N, C-alpha and C positions, 0 to 999 in steps of 0.2 A: 700127406700127413698119414699116408698109408704106411710111410718108413718108420720103424720103430728106432730111435737112437739109442748109442750106447750109452749116452750120460744125459742126464737131465739136470742144468744149472739152475738152481732154485734161488732167488733174490728177491728179497722184501725192500719197497722203497717207499718213503714217507716223507714228501717234502725234501727230495734229495736233489734238487736241481744245481746244486753247487758242484758236485762231483760226480754226477750221474754218467754224462757221456764220456767222462774219463774212463770211468768203471767198466761201462759198457763196449769201449772201443778194445780194453785190454781183454776182455773175454770172446771178442768176435775176432780177435787176433790168435786164437791159440793156434798151435801146430796141429793138434788133435782137433779134427773138424767134424766128427760124426757126434752133433750133441743138440739139444735144443736148448733155448735160453727161456725160461719163464719168469718173467718179471711180476710180482703181486703188487700192484697199487694200491696201498693202504689207505684210501680216500686221502691223496695229497690235494692241496688248494693251492700249491704254487706252479712252476710251470713243467713239473715232472711227467703230466700227461702228454703234454705238447712233445718232450723229449723222446719219450717211449714211442710215441706213436710215428715220429721221424724215424726212428730205428727200424722199427717194426717193417715200415713201407720198405727200407733198403736192403733187409734180411730177413727171407723167410723162417730162419729157425728162432725168430725172437717171436714169443708168444706172452701177450698182455692179459692181465686178469686186474679188473678193478672191483675193488671192495669197498664198503662202507667203512672208514677207520675202525679199526677194532683191536689193534695193538701187534706187537712184533709176533707173537705166538699164533694168532689167527692167520696172518699172512704167511707164515712158515708152513702150517698145517695145509693152507690152502694149494700152496705148490706142491707140497707134497702128494696131495690129492690129483693134481694134475699131471704130474710128472709121468711120463710113457716109459722112461728108459729104466733099467735094473740097477744103475747107478746115479746117486745124488750128490752133485757136488754144490756147495753151500757157497755164495759169495755175498759180500756186503755192497751196497750203492756208493760207499767213499773210500772203497779199498782198489788197489792196482793189482792186476795179475799178471805173473810173470806167462811168458808164450808159452811156456812148456809143462804149465802146472798141470794141465789134464792128461797129456801124454804121459809123464812121469806115475803120476797117482793112478792110471787105468792100470798101465803095465804092471805096478808094483800090485794091485789087487787080483790083478789077473796071475801072477805067479806066486800068490800068498792068499790061497782060497780060505783059509783061518782066520784073516784077517776082516772084520767087517766095517772098520772105518780108519781112514788114513789121515794124517794131517800132514804139515811141515813146518819147517822154521819160516821166519818172515822176517821182513825188513822194515822196522817201523819209520814213520817219517812224520815231519811236522806238516802243518795244515797246507803248505804250498809246495811240498812234494819233496823237500830235501831231506837227506837219510839222518836218521838219529843213532839207532844202533841194531845189530843183528840180534835175533831172539837166541836163545840156547836150549830150545826143547828138547826134553827128553825124549827118546826112540822108542825104547821098548814098551810092551804092554805091562810089564811089572813096574816100571817107573812113571808111565802114565796114570795107571789106574791109583797108585801111591798118591799121586800129588792130587788127581780128582778127590781121593777119600780125604784129603786134606782140606780141601774147600777151594783148590785153583780152577776155575772154570779156562784157565789159558792153558792148562796142560795139553787138551788137543783143541787147539784153536779152531773155533767153527768158522772163521773167514778163509779157513784153509783147509777144511774137512771135506771130504769125498766119502760116502758111505754107501752101503748096500741097502738099498730101498726096501726089501723085504724084511730084513732085522729092524729097520728104523719103525716100521709099521706095525711089526709082533712086538715091540716092547711098548707100542702106545703111542708114538710119535712124540711131538710137543704137548707139554701140558702146560696149563696157565694157573697150574696150583703154586708155582715160584715165579713170580713175573720178573721178568729180566733177568732171570737166571736158568733159561729155559735150557741153554747149551749145557751147562753143567749137569744138570737134572737127564737131560737125554743120553749124554754121552756115560752117564755112569750106569744107567739102565742098559745102553749099548754094551758096555763092557761086561755084563753077565751074559751076554749071548756070543761073544767071541773075541777076538783080539784087537787090540788097537795099535796102532804105530803111528810114528812121525817121520816122514823122509828128512834126510839133512840137508836137502837142498832148501833155498830162500826160494819160495815160489808164490809168495805175495807180498807186496808192499802195503801194511796196516799204517793207515792215516790217523795220528793223533790231532783232535781237534776240540774244541771248547762245548761243542753241541752233541758229541757222540755220547752213545747210550751207555758206556762205561764210566763215563765222567758225569752224566747229569742223574744217572739211577744208580749210583755207587752205594749210598746209603742203604737202599731197599735190597740191593745184591748183598749186602753185608749181612742185614737181618735175616736173609732167607738160607743163609749157610747152616746155620747150626740144626733147623727142623729137617733141611733138606739131607744132610750129611747123616742125621739120624737115622731117616728112613733109609738111605742107602745101606747103612751098616745092618739094620736089622734085615733087609731083604736078602742080604748075604749070610744071614745067620751069625752075625757078631756083634761083640758088645761096642758100645758107641765107646771113644776114649772120654773120661770124665771131664778131661778137660778142654772139651770141645767148645772153645771160645774164641772169638776174634775181636780184634782190637777195633777202635773207634775209625768212622769214616775220616778219609783226607780231609784236610780243614779247608779245602776249597781255595788256596793262595793261587788264583788263577795269574797274578802278575810274575811269579816266579816261573810258572809252566811258560807263558809267552815270552819272557826274558831267555828262557834256555833254548825254545825255538826259534828266536830272533839270532842267537850266537850259531846255531846248526846252519840254518840258512845262510847266513853270512860267510860261514866257513866252506860252503856249497857253492859261494859266488853267486848267490841267489838272491840279489840285491831287494827285488820287489818282495821277496817273501819276509827278508829279515826288517826291511822297512814295516810292513804291516804288522809283523809279530810285535816289535818293539814300541809301536805306536798304541796297541791294544795293552801291552804292559804298562805304560805311561798312563795310560786313561785309568787302569784298574788301580795304579798305585802313583799317584803324581807328585808325592812327595819324596819318593824314593830316588837317592841318587843312582842306584844301581838300572833303574830303568831308563833313565835320562841318559846313561854313559851307553847302554846298548843303543838307544835311539840315535845319539850323536854319532855313533859307529857306523850305524846303519845307513844313515843320511850322507856320511863321508863313503860310504863303500867299501870301508876296511875294518 
């Protein structure tokens, strides 16, 4: 523990057993090796603790901190507190990291000292790993900040973000003032301390699934946006737009989403994923011919 690593990877995990091993494998396979992996177990009640202990026993770079369940902000801040490196790479327990993510982001930050946080483009995948689409994240500070000020927490994607620890702490770290919008809030404040950037490379496979925070907490995230953005405009000495209003949340039609995931998996020849998604769609909408057609094709395998 005397060696100070170049990067501290900070991950929060709460009942993350379904995808956790795959996420950890992708991090430990990074071509850039000088890191510590801090996983804050936010009081999980499933097999998450056992999985983490297994990985810790295999790799000394893995550090586990278990806390009483307190939510995503408390877990993230505990990770920042424990981090020993000057760079913080965020990672989620349900995503897959490309092997060269750290290498490319560390090199970029070394070459661009004015940049305080860097993300990347991502490949979204369905629950069983089949590709959906590549993102088109803006790359420059001006474009990213404009999207943040328009309410897009996706502008600098937290699952792909690496930032300078001293800056993150100097602006106050994560705040629980806007629950489940902590990334938008943090990056708006970080943008006031330096430049932001996204790399054009796809460095993370971002997993869509029905239990994700962005799905389950979308209504709360939407309600946070107006007060959060007003505060950001005021900190900048700017007048908030008069029409700072956001549309009603997604209506929650999971059948359509499962159906689209089934077709994506089938196109990828991922028959297991296609069948699981199609069956989930049928259970959500058993009277729909669309869901039954997807299930029939998935069962047929074409």
